[in-house]
C-alpha positions as CSV (number, residue, x, y, z in Angstrom):
1,X,-7.4,-7.3,1.7
2,X,-9.6,-7.7,-1.3
3,X,-12.6,-8.2,1.0
4,X,-12.2,-4.7,2.3
5,X,-12.6,-3.3,-1.2
6,X,-16.3,-4.4,-1.1
7,X,-17.0,-1.8,1.7
8,X,-17.2,2.0,1.4
9,X,-15.5,4.6,3.5
10,X,-14.2,4.0,7.0
11,X,-15.3,0.4,7.1
12,X,-12.9,-0.3,4.3
13,X,-10.1,1.4,6.1
14,X,-10.9,-0.5,9.4
15,X,-11.0,-3.9,7.7
16,X,-7.7,-3.3,5.9
17,X,-5.9,-2.2,9.1
18,X,-7.3,-5.2,10.9
19,X,-6.0,-7.5,8.2
20,X,-2.6,-5.8,8.3
21,X,-2.5,-6.2,12.1
22,X,-3.1,-9.9,11.8
23,X,0.1,-10.2,9.6
24,X,2.1,-10.1,12.8
25,X,1.3,-13.8,13.5
26,X,3.0,-15.3,10.4
27,X,5.7,-12.6,10.4
28,X,6.6,-13.5,14.0
29,X,6.6,-17.3,13.3
30,X,8.9,-16.7,10.3
31,X,11.3,-14.6,12.2
32,X,11.4,-17.0,15.1
33,X,12.1,-19.9,12.6
34,X,15.0,-17.9,11.2
35,X,13.6,-17.4,7.8
36,X,13.0,-14.2,5.8
37,X,9.7,-12.8,7.0
38,X,9.0,-10.7,3.8
39,X,9.6,-13.8,1.7
40,X,7.2,-15.9,3.8
41,X,4.5,-13.2,3.8
42,X,4.7,-12.8,0.0
43,X,4.5,-16.6,-0.4
44,X,1.5,-16.8,1.8
45,X,-0.2,-14.0,-0.2
46,X,0.5,-15.7,-3.4
47,X,-0.8,-19.1,-2.1
48,X,-3.9,-17.6,-0.6
49,X,-4.5,-15.5,-3.8
50,X,-4.5,-18.6,-5.9
51,X,-7.1,-20.2,-3.7
52,X,-4.8,-22.3,-1.4
53,X,-6.5,-21.3,1.8
54,X,-4.9,-24.1,3.9
55,X,-1.3,-22.8,3.3
56,X,0.6,-21.6,6.4
57,X,4.0,-21.1,7.9
58,X,5.9,-24.4,8.3
59,X,8.7,-23.6,10.8
60,X,10.3,-27.1,10.5
61,X,10.6,-26.9,6.7
62,X,11.0,-23.1,7.0
63,X,8.6,-22.4,4.1
64,X,5.0,-21.6,3.4
65,X,3.2,-24.7,2.4
66,X,0.7,-27.5,3.1
67,X,1.5,-28.5,6.6
68,X,-1.3,-31.1,7.3
69,X,-2.0,-29.5,10.7
70,X,-5.7,-29.5,11.5
71,X,-7.0,-27.0,14.1
72,X,-10.4,-26.6,15.5
73,X,-12.0,-23.6,13.7
74,X,-14.4,-22.7,16.5
75,X,-11.5,-22.2,19.0
76,X,-9.8,-19.8,16.7
77,X,-13.0,-18.0,15.9
78,X,-13.8,-17.4,19.5
79,X,-10.2,-16.4,20.3
80,X,-10.4,-13.7,17.7
81,X,-13.9,-12.6,18.7
82,X,-12.9,-12.2,22.4
83,X,-9.6,-10.6,21.6
84,X,-11.1,-8.0,19.3
85,X,-14.5,-7.4,20.9
86,X,-15.0,-3.6,20.9
């Protein structure tokens, strides 16, 4: 959400709302794993805020942490591009 603060006006609002909409992914994973979604989201924000960009939702350990899972970035990039193309 800090990235949005670098833009003026409506662009800032759109970027913040887009980021908030993407929170549904880790929230759903946490809820389906039976953990506290607010705790998981706050742990992710804390980790990402301290520069730990590779932290995610670990449903087996039921925590936010280094999972060691490697995904192909270009696949995710194109999935987001195609899903949100306006």
